[in-house]
SEDO-896222 format. One record per residue (C-alpha): x, z negated, y; residue number from 1; residue in one letter. Coordinates in steps of 0.5 Angstrom, whole numbers, plus 500, padded with zeros to 3 digits. Example, Ala and Ser with C-alpha at 12.3 -4.5 7.8 and 13.67 -1.06 7.14 Angstrom:
2
{{525; 484; 491}; 1; A} {{527; 486; 498}; 2; S} 
END
This chain:
759
{{304; 582; 892}; 1; M} {{302; 577; 889}; 2; A} {{295; 578; 889}; 3; D} {{297; 585; 886}; 4; G} {{302; 581; 880}; 5; Q} {{296; 577; 878}; 6; D} {{291; 583; 877}; 7; K} {{295; 585; 873}; 8; K} {{297; 579; 869}; 9; R} {{290; 579; 868}; 10; R} {{289; 585; 865}; 11; Q} {{294; 585; 861}; 12; R} {{291; 579; 858}; 13; A} {{284; 583; 858}; 14; L} {{287; 589; 854}; 15; D} {{291; 585; 849}; 16; Y} {{284; 582; 847}; 17; H} {{280; 588; 847}; 18; E} {{285; 593; 844}; 19; F} {{287; 596; 839}; 20; P} {{280; 592; 836}; 21; R} {{277; 587; 840}; 22; P} {{278; 580; 839}; 23; G} {{284; 576; 835}; 24; K} {{281; 575; 828}; 25; L} {{280; 579; 822}; 26; E} {{278; 578; 815}; 27; I} {{282; 580; 809}; 28; R} {{280; 580; 801}; 29; A} {{285; 577; 798}; 30; T} {{283; 580; 790}; 31; K} {{284; 588; 789}; 32; P} {{276; 591; 789}; 33; M} {{279; 598; 786}; 34; A} {{273; 599; 781}; 35; N} {{267; 596; 777}; 36; G} {{271; 591; 773}; 37; R} {{273; 588; 779}; 38; D} {{267; 589; 782}; 39; L} {{263; 585; 776}; 40; A} {{268; 579; 777}; 41; R} {{267; 579; 785}; 42; A} {{260; 579; 784}; 43; Y} {{255; 579; 779}; 44; S} {{255; 577; 773}; 45; P} {{263; 574; 772}; 46; G} {{262; 569; 780}; 47; V} {{257; 565; 776}; 48; A} {{262; 562; 773}; 49; E} {{266; 560; 778}; 50; A} {{259; 557; 781}; 51; C} {{257; 554; 774}; 52; L} {{264; 551; 773}; 53; E} {{263; 548; 782}; 54; I} {{256; 544; 779}; 55; K} {{259; 542; 774}; 56; A} {{265; 539; 777}; 57; D} {{266; 540; 785}; 58; P} {{273; 538; 786}; 59; S} {{274; 546; 783}; 60; T} {{272; 550; 789}; 61; A} {{279; 548; 791}; 62; E} {{281; 552; 785}; 63; R} {{275; 557; 785}; 64; Y} {{275; 559; 792}; 65; T} {{279; 559; 799}; 66; A} {{275; 553; 801}; 67; R} {{282; 547; 800}; 68; G} {{286; 553; 806}; 69; N} {{279; 553; 810}; 70; L} {{278; 550; 817}; 71; V} {{272; 550; 822}; 72; A} {{275; 551; 829}; 73; V} {{268; 547; 832}; 74; V} {{266; 547; 840}; 75; S} {{260; 548; 845}; 76; N} {{265; 550; 850}; 77; G} {{264; 544; 855}; 78; T} {{271; 541; 857}; 79; A} {{275; 548; 856}; 80; V} {{282; 548; 858}; 81; L} {{282; 548; 865}; 82; G} {{276; 551; 866}; 83; L} {{270; 546; 864}; 84; G} {{264; 548; 862}; 85; N} {{263; 555; 861}; 86; I} {{259; 555; 853}; 87; G} {{260; 556; 848}; 88; G} {{260; 564; 847}; 89; L} {{265; 564; 853}; 90; A} {{270; 560; 850}; 91; S} {{270; 565; 843}; 92; K} {{277; 567; 846}; 93; P} {{280; 559; 846}; 94; V} {{277; 558; 839}; 95; M} {{279; 565; 836}; 96; E} {{286; 563; 838}; 97; G} {{286; 557; 836}; 98; K} {{284; 560; 829}; 99; A} {{291; 564; 830}; 100; V} {{295; 559; 831}; 101; L} {{293; 555; 825}; 102; F} {{294; 562; 821}; 103; K} {{301; 563; 825}; 104; K} {{305; 556; 824}; 105; F} {{301; 553; 817}; 106; A} {{298; 559; 813}; 107; N} {{291; 556; 814}; 108; I} {{285; 560; 814}; 109; D} {{280; 559; 820}; 110; C} {{273; 560; 822}; 111; F} {{272; 559; 830}; 112; D} {{265; 557; 830}; 113; I} {{261; 557; 837}; 114; E} {{255; 552; 838}; 115; L} {{250; 553; 843}; 116; D} {{248; 546; 843}; 117; E} {{249; 540; 848}; 118; A} {{246; 534; 844}; 119; D} {{252; 531; 841}; 120; P} {{248; 528; 835}; 121; E} {{246; 535; 834}; 122; R} {{252; 538; 834}; 123; V} {{255; 533; 829}; 124; A} {{249; 534; 824}; 125; D} {{251; 541; 825}; 126; I} {{258; 540; 823}; 127; V} {{256; 536; 818}; 128; C} {{252; 540; 814}; 129; A} {{258; 545; 814}; 130; L} {{261; 540; 809}; 131; E} {{261; 546; 803}; 132; P} {{264; 551; 807}; 133; T} {{270; 548; 809}; 134; F} {{276; 544; 807}; 135; G} {{277; 540; 814}; 136; A} {{274; 540; 821}; 137; I} {{277; 542; 828}; 138; N} {{273; 539; 834}; 139; L} {{275; 543; 841}; 140; E} {{274; 543; 847}; 141; D} {{267; 538; 847}; 142; I} {{267; 534; 853}; 143; K} {{267; 527; 854}; 144; A} {{264; 521; 852}; 145; P} {{260; 526; 847}; 146; D} {{266; 528; 844}; 147; C} {{268; 521; 841}; 148; F} {{260; 521; 838}; 149; I} {{261; 528; 835}; 150; V} {{267; 525; 831}; 151; E} {{265; 518; 830}; 152; E} {{259; 521; 827}; 153; L} {{262; 526; 822}; 154; C} {{268; 522; 821}; 155; R} {{263; 516; 818}; 156; Q} {{259; 522; 814}; 157; R} {{264; 527; 811}; 158; M} {{268; 526; 806}; 159; N} {{273; 531; 809}; 160; I} {{278; 530; 815}; 161; P} {{275; 532; 821}; 162; V} {{280; 532; 827}; 163; F} {{279; 533; 835}; 164; H} {{285; 535; 836}; 165; D} {{284; 534; 844}; 166; D} {{285; 527; 844}; 167; Q} {{289; 526; 837}; 168; H} {{294; 532; 837}; 169; G} {{295; 531; 845}; 170; T} {{296; 524; 843}; 171; A} {{301; 525; 836}; 172; I} {{306; 530; 841}; 173; V} {{305; 525; 847}; 174; V} {{307; 519; 842}; 175; G} {{313; 524; 839}; 176; A} {{316; 526; 846}; 177; A} {{315; 518; 849}; 178; A} {{318; 516; 842}; 179; Y} {{325; 520; 843}; 180; N} {{325; 519; 851}; 181; A} {{324; 511; 850}; 182; L} {{331; 513; 845}; 183; H} {{334; 517; 851}; 184; V} {{334; 510; 855}; 185; V} {{335; 505; 851}; 186; G} {{328; 502; 851}; 187; K} {{323; 500; 846}; 188; K} {{316; 500; 845}; 189; F} {{314; 493; 845}; 190; S} {{318; 492; 852}; 191; E} {{315; 497; 856}; 192; I} {{310; 498; 862}; 193; K} {{306; 503; 861}; 194; V} {{301; 506; 867}; 195; V} {{296; 512; 866}; 196; S} {{292; 516; 869}; 197; T} {{286; 520; 865}; 198; G} {{280; 516; 862}; 199; G} {{278; 522; 858}; 200; G} {{278; 524; 851}; 201; A} {{286; 525; 850}; 202; A} {{287; 520; 855}; 203; G} {{285; 515; 851}; 204; I} {{287; 517; 844}; 205; A} {{295; 517; 847}; 206; C} {{294; 510; 849}; 207; L} {{291; 508; 842}; 208; N} {{298; 512; 840}; 209; M} {{302; 508; 844}; 210; L} {{299; 502; 842}; 211; L} {{300; 504; 834}; 212; S} {{307; 505; 836}; 213; L} {{307; 498; 839}; 214; G} {{306; 499; 846}; 215; V} {{303; 491; 848}; 216; K} {{295; 492; 851}; 217; R} {{297; 488; 856}; 218; E} {{303; 492; 858}; 219; N} {{297; 498; 859}; 220; V} {{294; 499; 866}; 221; W} {{289; 505; 866}; 222; L} {{286; 508; 872}; 223; C} {{282; 514; 874}; 224; D} {{278; 517; 879}; 225; I} {{276; 511; 882}; 226; D} {{282; 506; 882}; 227; G} {{284; 501; 876}; 228; L} {{279; 499; 870}; 229; V} {{278; 492; 871}; 230; Y} {{273; 488; 867}; 231; E} {{267; 487; 870}; 232; G} {{267; 495; 873}; 233; R} {{261; 499; 873}; 234; E} {{262; 506; 875}; 235; S} {{265; 512; 871}; 236; E} {{266; 507; 864}; 237; M} {{265; 507; 858}; 238; T} {{266; 503; 852}; 239; P} {{272; 507; 850}; 240; Q} {{275; 506; 858}; 241; K} {{273; 498; 858}; 242; A} {{278; 498; 851}; 243; A} {{284; 498; 856}; 244; F} {{282; 493; 863}; 245; A} {{286; 490; 867}; 246; Q} {{284; 484; 870}; 247; G} {{278; 483; 874}; 248; T} {{278; 486; 881}; 249; S} {{279; 493; 883}; 250; S} {{286; 496; 885}; 251; A} {{289; 503; 885}; 252; N} {{294; 507; 883}; 253; L} {{300; 504; 888}; 254; D} {{297; 497; 886}; 255; D} {{300; 498; 879}; 256; V} {{305; 502; 878}; 257; I} {{311; 498; 881}; 258; G} {{315; 497; 875}; 259; G} {{312; 502; 870}; 260; A} {{316; 505; 865}; 261; D} {{312; 510; 863}; 262; L} {{307; 514; 867}; 263; F} {{302; 518; 863}; 264; L} {{298; 523; 867}; 265; G} {{292; 526; 864}; 266; L} {{288; 527; 870}; 267; S} {{290; 532; 876}; 268; G} {{293; 535; 881}; 269; P} {{298; 531; 886}; 270; G} {{295; 524; 882}; 271; V} {{302; 521; 883}; 272; L} {{306; 521; 889}; 273; K} {{314; 521; 890}; 274; P} {{313; 514; 894}; 275; E} {{311; 511; 886}; 276; H} {{315; 514; 883}; 277; V} {{320; 511; 887}; 278; A} {{317; 504; 885}; 279; K} {{317; 505; 878}; 280; M} {{323; 502; 874}; 281; A} {{330; 504; 873}; 282; A} {{330; 512; 869}; 283; K} {{323; 512; 869}; 284; P} {{319; 517; 864}; 285; I} {{314; 521; 868}; 286; V} {{309; 525; 864}; 287; F} {{305; 529; 868}; 288; A} {{301; 533; 863}; 289; L} {{295; 537; 867}; 290; A} {{294; 544; 866}; 291; N} {{295; 548; 870}; 292; P} {{298; 543; 876}; 293; T} {{301; 538; 874}; 294; P} {{301; 530; 877}; 295; E} {{307; 531; 880}; 296; I} {{312; 537; 880}; 297; M} {{318; 535; 877}; 298; P} {{323; 537; 883}; 299; D} {{319; 532; 887}; 300; E} {{320; 527; 881}; 301; V} {{327; 528; 881}; 302; R} {{328; 528; 889}; 303; S} {{326; 521; 889}; 304; V} {{328; 518; 881}; 305; A} {{334; 523; 879}; 306; P} {{335; 520; 872}; 307; D} {{327; 520; 870}; 308; A} {{326; 523; 864}; 309; I} {{320; 528; 865}; 310; I} {{315; 532; 861}; 311; A} {{309; 536; 863}; 312; T} {{304; 541; 859}; 313; G} {{307; 547; 862}; 314; R} {{312; 552; 859}; 315; S} {{316; 553; 865}; 316; D} {{319; 546; 865}; 317; F} {{322; 543; 859}; 318; P} {{319; 538; 855}; 319; N} {{312; 542; 855}; 320; Q} {{307; 538; 851}; 321; V} {{303; 543; 847}; 322; N} {{299; 541; 841}; 323; N} {{301; 547; 836}; 324; V} {{308; 541; 835}; 325; L} {{302; 539; 831}; 326; C} {{295; 540; 830}; 327; F} {{297; 546; 824}; 328; P} {{302; 541; 821}; 329; F} {{297; 535; 820}; 330; I} {{292; 539; 817}; 331; F} {{297; 542; 813}; 332; R} {{299; 536; 809}; 333; G} {{292; 533; 810}; 334; A} {{289; 540; 805}; 335; L} {{295; 540; 800}; 336; D} {{293; 533; 798}; 337; V} {{286; 534; 799}; 338; G} {{286; 528; 804}; 339; A} {{278; 525; 806}; 340; S} {{280; 523; 813}; 341; E} {{287; 523; 817}; 342; I} {{288; 517; 818}; 343; N} {{293; 512; 823}; 344; E} {{298; 513; 819}; 345; A} {{298; 520; 818}; 346; M} {{298; 521; 825}; 347; K} {{304; 516; 826}; 348; V} {{307; 520; 821}; 349; A} {{306; 527; 825}; 350; C} {{310; 523; 831}; 351; V} {{315; 521; 826}; 352; E} {{316; 527; 823}; 353; G} {{316; 531; 830}; 354; I} {{321; 526; 834}; 355; A} {{326; 526; 827}; 356; E} {{326; 534; 828}; 357; L} {{328; 534; 835}; 358; A} {{334; 530; 834}; 359; R} {{336; 534; 829}; 360; A} {{340; 541; 831}; 361; T} {{337; 546; 833}; 362; T} {{335; 551; 828}; 363; S} {{337; 558; 829}; 364; A} {{331; 561; 829}; 365; E} {{328; 557; 835}; 366; A} {{335; 558; 839}; 367; A} {{334; 566; 838}; 368; A} {{326; 565; 840}; 369; A} {{328; 561; 846}; 370; Y} {{334; 565; 848}; 371; K} {{337; 562; 854}; 372; G} {{335; 555; 853}; 373; E} {{338; 549; 852}; 374; Q} {{336; 547; 845}; 375; L} {{340; 539; 845}; 376; T} {{337; 533; 844}; 377; F} {{336; 528; 850}; 378; G} {{333; 528; 856}; 379; A} {{331; 536; 857}; 380; D} {{330; 537; 850}; 381; Y} {{325; 531; 848}; 382; L} {{321; 534; 842}; 383; I} {{322; 542; 838}; 384; P} {{319; 548; 840}; 385; K} {{313; 551; 837}; 386; P} {{317; 556; 834}; 387; F} {{322; 552; 831}; 388; D} {{321; 554; 823}; 389; P} {{323; 547; 820}; 390; R} {{316; 543; 823}; 391; L} {{313; 546; 817}; 392; M} {{316; 543; 811}; 393; G} {{318; 536; 816}; 394; V} {{311; 535; 819}; 395; V} {{307; 537; 814}; 396; A} {{311; 533; 808}; 397; T} {{310; 526; 812}; 398; A} {{302; 527; 813}; 399; V} {{302; 528; 806}; 400; A} {{306; 522; 804}; 401; R} {{303; 518; 808}; 402; A} {{296; 520; 806}; 403; A} {{298; 519; 799}; 404; M} {{301; 512; 800}; 405; E} {{294; 510; 804}; 406; T} {{290; 513; 798}; 407; G} {{286; 518; 802}; 408; V} {{290; 523; 798}; 409; A} {{285; 526; 792}; 410; K} {{289; 531; 790}; 411; R} {{297; 528; 790}; 412; P} {{302; 532; 789}; 413; V} {{307; 530; 784}; 414; E} {{313; 531; 787}; 415; S} {{314; 530; 795}; 416; L} {{321; 535; 795}; 417; E} {{318; 540; 791}; 418; K} {{311; 541; 796}; 419; Y} {{317; 540; 802}; 420; K} {{321; 546; 798}; 421; D} {{316; 550; 797}; 422; N} {{313; 549; 804}; 423; L} {{321; 551; 807}; 424; D} {{320; 557; 802}; 425; A} {{313; 560; 805}; 426; S} {{316; 560; 812}; 427; V} {{323; 562; 810}; 428; F} {{322; 568; 807}; 429; K} {{329; 568; 803}; 430; S} {{329; 561; 800}; 431; A} {{325; 561; 794}; 432; M} {{330; 567; 791}; 433; I} {{335; 563; 794}; 434; M} {{335; 557; 790}; 435; R} {{338; 559; 784}; 436; P} {{345; 561; 788}; 437; V} {{344; 555; 793}; 438; F} {{344; 551; 785}; 439; A} {{350; 555; 783}; 440; A} {{353; 554; 789}; 441; A} {{354; 547; 790}; 442; S} {{357; 546; 783}; 443; T} {{363; 548; 786}; 444; A} {{366; 546; 793}; 445; E} {{369; 553; 796}; 446; R} {{372; 554; 801}; 447; R} {{369; 560; 806}; 448; I} {{373; 564; 812}; 449; V} {{369; 567; 817}; 450; F} {{372; 572; 821}; 451; S} {{368; 573; 827}; 452; E} {{368; 564; 828}; 453; G} {{366; 565; 835}; 454; E} {{359; 568; 834}; 455; D} {{354; 563; 835}; 456; E} {{350; 566; 829}; 457; R} {{357; 564; 825}; 458; V} {{357; 557; 828}; 459; L} {{349; 555; 827}; 460; R} {{351; 558; 820}; 461; A} {{357; 554; 818}; 462; A} {{352; 548; 821}; 463; N} {{347; 549; 816}; 464; A} {{352; 549; 811}; 465; M} {{355; 542; 812}; 466; L} {{347; 540; 812}; 467; E} {{345; 544; 806}; 468; E} {{352; 546; 801}; 469; T} {{358; 543; 799}; 470; T} {{362; 549; 802}; 471; D} {{367; 548; 808}; 472; K} {{367; 553; 813}; 473; P} {{373; 556; 816}; 474; I} {{372; 559; 822}; 475; L} {{377; 564; 826}; 476; I} {{377; 563; 834}; 477; G} {{380; 561; 840}; 478; R} {{378; 553; 841}; 479; P} {{376; 554; 848}; 480; D} {{371; 559; 846}; 481; V} {{369; 556; 840}; 482; I} {{368; 549; 844}; 483; E} {{364; 552; 850}; 484; R} {{359; 556; 844}; 485; R} {{358; 550; 841}; 486; L} {{356; 546; 847}; 487; D} {{351; 551; 849}; 488; R} {{348; 552; 842}; 489; A} {{347; 544; 842}; 490; G} {{351; 544; 835}; 491; L} {{355; 537; 834}; 492; S} {{360; 540; 829}; 493; I} {{367; 540; 832}; 494; R} {{374; 544; 830}; 495; P} {{377; 539; 825}; 496; G} {{373; 534; 823}; 497; H} {{368; 540; 821}; 498; D} {{370; 545; 819}; 499; F} {{378; 548; 819}; 500; D} {{380; 553; 825}; 501; L} {{384; 559; 825}; 502; V} {{386; 560; 832}; 503; N} {{389; 568; 832}; 504; P} {{393; 567; 838}; 505; E} {{397; 561; 836}; 506; N} {{397; 557; 829}; 507; D} {{403; 555; 826}; 508; P} {{401; 560; 820}; 509; R} {{402; 565; 824}; 510; Y} {{410; 568; 821}; 511; R} {{407; 566; 814}; 512; D} {{401; 571; 815}; 513; Y} {{405; 576; 818}; 514; W} {{410; 577; 813}; 515; N} {{405; 576; 808}; 516; T} {{401; 582; 810}; 517; Y} {{408; 586; 812}; 518; H} {{410; 585; 804}; 519; G} {{403; 587; 801}; 520; L} {{403; 594; 807}; 521; M} {{411; 595; 808}; 522; S} {{411; 601; 804}; 523; R} {{403; 604; 807}; 524; Q} {{407; 605; 814}; 525; G} {{406; 598; 817}; 526; V} {{412; 596; 820}; 527; T} {{414; 589; 821}; 528; P} {{412; 590; 829}; 529; D} {{404; 592; 827}; 530; L} {{404; 587; 822}; 531; A} {{405; 582; 827}; 532; K} {{400; 585; 832}; 533; A} {{395; 586; 827}; 534; I} {{395; 578; 825}; 535; M} {{394; 576; 833}; 536; R} {{388; 581; 833}; 537; T} {{385; 583; 827}; 538; N} {{380; 577; 824}; 539; T} {{379; 581; 818}; 540; T} {{385; 582; 816}; 541; A} {{387; 574; 818}; 542; I} {{381; 573; 813}; 543; G} {{383; 576; 807}; 544; A} {{390; 574; 808}; 545; I} {{389; 567; 807}; 546; M} {{385; 569; 802}; 547; V} {{390; 572; 798}; 548; Q} {{395; 566; 800}; 549; R} {{389; 562; 797}; 550; E} {{388; 558; 803}; 551; E} {{380; 560; 803}; 552; A} {{376; 562; 797}; 553; D} {{372; 568; 800}; 554; S} {{371; 571; 806}; 555; L} {{365; 573; 810}; 556; I} {{366; 578; 815}; 557; C} {{362; 584; 820}; 558; G} {{358; 581; 825}; 559; T} {{360; 587; 828}; 560; F} {{363; 593; 828}; 561; G} {{362; 598; 823}; 562; Q} {{363; 597; 815}; 563; F} {{368; 602; 813}; 564; Q} {{373; 599; 818}; 565; W} {{372; 591; 815}; 566; H} {{373; 595; 809}; 567; M} {{379; 599; 809}; 568; N} {{383; 591; 811}; 569; Y} {{379; 588; 805}; 570; V} {{382; 593; 800}; 571; T} {{388; 594; 803}; 572; Q} {{389; 586; 802}; 573; I} {{384; 584; 797}; 574; L} {{384; 590; 792}; 575; G} {{387; 590; 785}; 576; T} {{387; 594; 779}; 577; Q} {{381; 589; 778}; 578; E} {{379; 588; 784}; 579; L} {{376; 595; 787}; 580; Q} {{369; 596; 791}; 581; P} {{364; 598; 786}; 582; V} {{358; 598; 792}; 583; G} {{354; 594; 796}; 584; A} {{347; 591; 794}; 585; L} {{342; 589; 799}; 586; S} {{337; 584; 796}; 587; L} {{329; 586; 801}; 588; M} {{324; 580; 800}; 589; I} {{318; 584; 801}; 590; L} {{311; 581; 801}; 591; E} {{310; 582; 793}; 592; D} {{317; 580; 791}; 593; G} {{324; 582; 791}; 594; P} {{327; 589; 791}; 595; L} {{335; 590; 790}; 596; F} {{338; 597; 793}; 597; I} {{344; 600; 791}; 598; A} {{350; 603; 794}; 599; D} {{348; 602; 801}; 600; T} {{355; 602; 804}; 601; H} {{360; 603; 799}; 602; V} {{360; 610; 796}; 603; H} {{358; 616; 801}; 604; P} {{358; 620; 794}; 605; E} {{359; 616; 789}; 606; P} {{361; 619; 782}; 607; T} {{357; 618; 776}; 608; P} {{362; 614; 774}; 609; E} {{362; 609; 780}; 610; Q} {{353; 611; 780}; 611; I} {{353; 607; 773}; 612; A} {{359; 602; 776}; 613; E} {{354; 600; 780}; 614; T} {{348; 599; 775}; 615; A} {{352; 595; 771}; 616; I} {{355; 590; 777}; 617; S} {{348; 590; 779}; 618; A} {{344; 588; 774}; 619; A} {{350; 582; 773}; 620; R} {{349; 580; 780}; 621; H} {{341; 581; 781}; 622; V} {{341; 576; 775}; 623; A} {{345; 570; 779}; 624; R} {{338; 570; 783}; 625; F} {{333; 569; 776}; 626; G} {{331; 575; 777}; 627; V} {{331; 580; 770}; 628; T} {{333; 587; 773}; 629; P} {{329; 594; 772}; 630; Q} {{333; 599; 774}; 631; I} {{331; 605; 776}; 632; A} {{337; 611; 778}; 633; L} {{333; 614; 784}; 634; C} {{334; 622; 785}; 635; S} {{331; 628; 787}; 636; Y} {{330; 631; 781}; 637; S} {{325; 627; 776}; 638; Q} {{328; 626; 769}; 639; F} {{332; 633; 769}; 640; G} {{326; 638; 773}; 641; N} {{331; 641; 778}; 642; L} {{339; 642; 777}; 643; N} {{340; 638; 784}; 644; C} {{346; 636; 786}; 645; D} {{344; 628; 786}; 646; T} {{339; 630; 779}; 647; G} {{346; 632; 776}; 648; R} {{350; 626; 778}; 649; R} {{345; 621; 776}; 650; T} {{344; 624; 769}; 651; R} {{352; 624; 768}; 652; A} {{351; 617; 769}; 653; A} {{345; 615; 765}; 654; M} {{350; 618; 759}; 655; E} {{355; 613; 761}; 656; I} {{351; 607; 761}; 657; L} {{348; 610; 754}; 658; D} {{354; 610; 751}; 659; S} {{355; 603; 750}; 660; E} {{349; 598; 748}; 661; P} {{347; 594; 755}; 662; R} {{344; 588; 755}; 663; D} {{339; 589; 762}; 664; F} {{334; 595; 763}; 665; I} {{335; 601; 766}; 666; Y} {{332; 609; 767}; 667; E} {{333; 615; 770}; 668; G} {{333; 619; 774}; 669; E} {{326; 619; 777}; 670; M} {{324; 618; 784}; 671; H} {{323; 612; 788}; 672; I} {{315; 612; 787}; 673; D} {{316; 614; 780}; 674; A} {{320; 607; 779}; 675; A} {{315; 604; 782}; 676; L} {{309; 605; 780}; 677; D} {{308; 605; 772}; 678; E} {{303; 609; 772}; 679; E} {{305; 615; 776}; 680; L} {{311; 615; 771}; 681; R} {{308; 615; 766}; 682; A} {{306; 621; 767}; 683; R} {{312; 625; 768}; 684; S} {{315; 620; 762}; 685; L} {{311; 616; 757}; 686; P} {{316; 614; 753}; 687; C} {{320; 611; 759}; 688; S} {{324; 605; 757}; 689; R} {{322; 601; 763}; 690; L} {{316; 596; 764}; 691; K} {{312; 596; 770}; 692; G} {{316; 597; 776}; 693; A} {{323; 598; 777}; 694; A} {{326; 592; 782}; 695; N} {{333; 595; 782}; 696; V} {{333; 602; 785}; 697; L} {{341; 605; 784}; 698; V} {{341; 611; 789}; 699; F} {{346; 618; 788}; 700; A} {{348; 617; 796}; 701; N} {{348; 612; 802}; 702; T} {{344; 616; 806}; 703; D} {{338; 614; 801}; 704; A} {{340; 608; 800}; 705; A} {{341; 605; 807}; 706; S} {{335; 609; 809}; 707; G} {{330; 606; 805}; 708; V} {{334; 599; 807}; 709; R} {{333; 600; 814}; 710; N} {{326; 603; 814}; 711; I} {{323; 596; 809}; 712; L} {{327; 592; 814}; 713; K} {{324; 596; 820}; 714; M} {{317; 598; 818}; 715; K} {{316; 593; 812}; 716; G} {{317; 587; 814}; 717; N} {{322; 586; 809}; 718; G} {{328; 580; 810}; 719; L} {{335; 582; 807}; 720; E} {{339; 579; 804}; 721; V} {{346; 581; 804}; 722; G} {{349; 586; 803}; 723; P} {{353; 583; 797}; 724; I} {{360; 587; 795}; 725; L} {{361; 588; 788}; 726; M} {{367; 589; 785}; 727; G} {{372; 584; 789}; 728; M} {{370; 578; 785}; 729; G} {{367; 574; 790}; 730; N} {{373; 574; 795}; 731; R} {{370; 578; 800}; 732; A} {{363; 580; 803}; 733; H} {{362; 585; 809}; 734; I} {{355; 584; 813}; 735; V} {{352; 588; 818}; 736; T} {{352; 587; 826}; 737; P} {{343; 586; 825}; 738; S} {{345; 579; 820}; 739; I} {{342; 572; 823}; 740; T} {{345; 566; 822}; 741; A} {{340; 564; 816}; 742; R} {{343; 570; 812}; 743; G} {{350; 568; 813}; 744; L} {{348; 561; 811}; 745; L} {{345; 566; 805}; 746; N} {{351; 570; 804}; 747; M} {{356; 564; 805}; 748; S} {{352; 561; 798}; 749; A} {{354; 568; 795}; 750; I} {{361; 567; 797}; 751; A} {{360; 559; 795}; 752; G} {{358; 561; 788}; 753; T} {{364; 561; 783}; 754; P} {{366; 567; 779}; 755; V} {{364; 564; 773}; 756; S} {{357; 565; 775}; 757; H} {{357; 572; 775}; 758; Y} {{357; 573; 769}; 759; G} 
END
């Protein structure tokens, strides 16, 4: 049975690499190549201009070529993963994978370069000769001690960062894990005894990192296959090992493990025994990092030291020491400031950034990627998960700052704060366009009530609100349920201290609420008993009553249930002659920019007046994002060529819009492709008042609007902000069940904007 499962896993892995096309990488052009003009600029004769600029000033290569964002992953395949010396060709899948991680986690382009060369000096010669092509070099899977020679020669001769990830990437992540492990047990680097097994590249680099963090050299005991590294030993010695020699006589692991605070294993399976762990200090820290089988299994450690803190290199145990936490982001920071090297200060900054992030609240995105895992800082969560999107901004910024402070940055950034904002925007697709909205929301402290306060997405959004905005969250839900879910999510916020809580089962305002609701609805068939029942069970109605009573400024609801059901109560309670739902506006953030779509939810078949009002309201809301609205009224008919229902209604809406001067550009009625393509539109209406592509599409029925929205979301990789309920004076917004925690945070910023900002 196990053999069968192994065969299936092996075949799935092979299929992943083979289909739908071989390998994991491709090269794509970043500039158009659509006509002769493009060809003349990309190649002869236009390319000569870029060549001459670089000849005159070599630093301009980063302006006119991809070099400033291009890394070489170089290996000769002499020490691959757990596979050993398999050669350059067999190592190619690993190097391709490394390049994919660079792109995925830090948007860094890579070429993988596999060398058929074992001589370390020849490898260094080849790598150094590549300097004109690359902005940085990542050395990978080169055996010790050759890797030390290659890296040292390259660092001496090259003026770009050279980083051997097996050494320094491992060391940085180990450093971050040790930093936080000591924080948990209440010890200091300067006080601890460290015993390590494995004198290879990674092991030596980890020990050097621990020294940089404050461990005393005399407190480090290094063992390898021949036992303790001591002065005068001749077998299996290197200069790197000799730097950690202790004593003058032979000893083994059992002789030196007593009283150790930290065991660091980068050797092989079964090296550390339970009886060794029993000799260690109280609350021992055991980093058993051999792969795939660690020096000791976690359950063996806990059998003799239940309070031990354990890390491994495996993903099926807590605290996986994974280099992907480091290398994409240290390279990102180094490349962005044009660093000439990656120095010790930059590595320590990387350690501190990773460690700090683990101690912060877990991001909603990481929680979603690792559903079911407890991601709360402590013994089982010392370092963040690789899919935590905050790593880029936190770690790369720390690295860039250290490069600038130590004088190795050739292109320092003017503002580290803006630099981090830009990094975050590259990860959180909504960050850039939401910036004006968050800025406007920060001008006033508004009270935002969430009707589904027990939902984990709401809890994470409330936590993020407290970290990123001045708004005050109010949650509706049962206290015991919310407490349990806060603990499960690893969130430290608590009701009464960080946010207000409304308990529908027992709240002192209950009588006031049902009396208010009954007063509003008594002549619409709502009896006192029904009002009481609704104010005990309907959290959307409770939230709306809070806004109506001015106990909250805006309501966010809709994380479950049907949009129209929620809107019924919102309109009942908050609707007035002046405030009525006009339409729902969805912002879709796409690869080539934002696209707004309306009406996605409110009016199934809007009248011409409703279409016109939707366009007017959309223009006002779009401007809040710092976007100049260009509105297209979309229909099955195009500029009067069909006498269909949607055509008649959109033409009538155009007449309404034309009846008064407007401060925004609009055009219609037209097909979607004409709205998005000026050249195509000009074939039907050369004199169109709309220039370029429309950025707001207003539809004549919700089927079309919602369909486009969902296609863009599911197939176009679009990120939705919204829907924004227009016409209600920012007093309520109804989201959809697919919304994320970050989506709720974005909606809270929209709800948190004072009405004066609506224009």
